[in-house]
C-alpha positions in Angstrom: -0.1 0.1 0.0 3.0 2.5 1.1 4.7 1.6 -2.5 1.4 2.5 -4.4 0.9 5.4 -2.6 4.4 6.8 -3.1 4.1 5.9 -6.9 0.8 7.7 -6.9 2.3 10.5 -5.5 5.2 10.5 -7.8 3.0 10.4 -11.0 0.9 12.8 -9.6 4.0 15.3 -9.2 5.4 14.5 -12.6 1.9 15.2 -14.1 2.2 18.7 -12.1 5.3 19.4 -13.5 4.4 18.4 -17.0 1.1 20.7 -16.8 3.3 23.8 -15.3 5.6 23.3 -18.4 3.1 23.1 -20.9 1.3 26.2 -19.3 4.7 28.0 -19.6 5.1 27.0 -23.4 1.6 27.9 -23.9 1.9 31.5 -22.5 5.3 32.1 -24.2 3.6 31.2 -27.6 0.6 33.5 -26.9 3.1 36.3 -26.0 5.3 35.8 -29.3 1.8 35.7 -31.1 0.7 39.0 -29.4 4.2 40.6 -29.7 4.5 39.8 -33.1 0.9 41.1 -34.1 1.5 44.4 -32.3 4.8 45.0 -34.0 3.4 43.9 -37.5 0.5 47.0 -36.6 3.2 49.2 -35.2 5.4 48.7 -38.5 2.3 49.0 -40.5 1.2 52.4 -38.9 4.6 53.7 -39.5 5.0 52.7 -43.2 1.2 54.4 -43.5 2.3 57.5 -41.9 5.8 57.6 -43.7 4.1 57.5 -47.1 1.4 60.2 -46.0 4.3 62.5 -45.0 6.2 61.7 -48.2 2.9 62.5 -50.4 1.9 65.5 -48.6 5.7 66.8 -49.3 5.3 66.1 -52.8 2.0 67.5 -53.3 3.4 70.8 -51.3 6.4 71.2 -53.8 4.3 70.3 -56.6 1.9 73.5 -55.7 5.0 75.6 -55.2 6.0 74.9 -58.7 3.1 75.0 -60.2 2.1 78.4 -58.1 5.7 79.4 -59.5 5.0 78.8 -63.1 1.5 80.1 -63.0 2.1 83.4 -61.2 5.9 84.0 -62.0 6.6 83.9 -58.3 8.1 80.7 -56.6 8.7 82.2 -53.2 5.1 83.0 -53.0 4.2 79.4 -53.8 6.8 77.9 -51.4 5.4 80.2 -48.8 1.9 79.5 -49.2 2.7 75.5 -49.4 4.7 76.0 -46.3 1.9 77.7 -44.5 -0.2 75.0 -45.5 2.1 72.4 -44.0 2.3 74.3 -40.8 -1.6 74.8 -40.5 -1.5 70.6 -41.1 1.0 70.3 -38.4 -0.6 72.5 -35.6 -4.2 70.9 -36.6 -2.2 67.4 -36.1 -0.6 68.8 -32.6 -4.0 70.0 -31.7 -6.0 66.7 -32.3 -3.4 64.3 -31.9 -5.0 62.5 -28.8 -8.2 62.1 -30.4 -6.5 60.6 -33.5 -4.0 58.7 -32.5 -4.9 58.0 -29.0 -8.1 56.3 -29.9 -7.2 54.6 -33.4 -4.0 53.1 -31.7 -5.4 51.9 -28.2 -8.6 50.4 -30.1 -6.3 48.6 -32.4 -3.6 47.4 -29.7 -5.9 46.4 -26.9 -8.0 44.6 -29.7 -4.7 42.5 -30.4 -3.9 42.2 -27.1 -7.1 41.0 -25.3 -8.7 39.4 -28.3 -7.4 35.8 -27.7 -8.7 35.7 -24.1 -12.1 36.1 -25.1 -11.7 33.0 -28.1 -10.1 30.8 -25.1 -13.0 31.6 -22.6 -15.7 30.2 -25.3 
């Protein structure tokens, strides 16, 4: 009886160790998945922002050249384009919390907490 009880306790101990190891491995995999998804979202946002800035800058330069050719005054064209870019920057600074915080937090919280809802089902 004592030998059987010792064997059962040893098996239980091994099972608990395996369970803890499996849970730890699952946690590592979930962390890797969420981190990679987070980084991919972050990089995609950065690429979109970079291309948006490049497009806005080229549009400003195109406007300055067009204005300079049309009205024969390149300096005014550059100043108008710069004023427009400054206006966009000021509006972005004023509304950055509404624009960035809500969009980023909603997407990133969806990434971080989405799997937990699926695991409960």
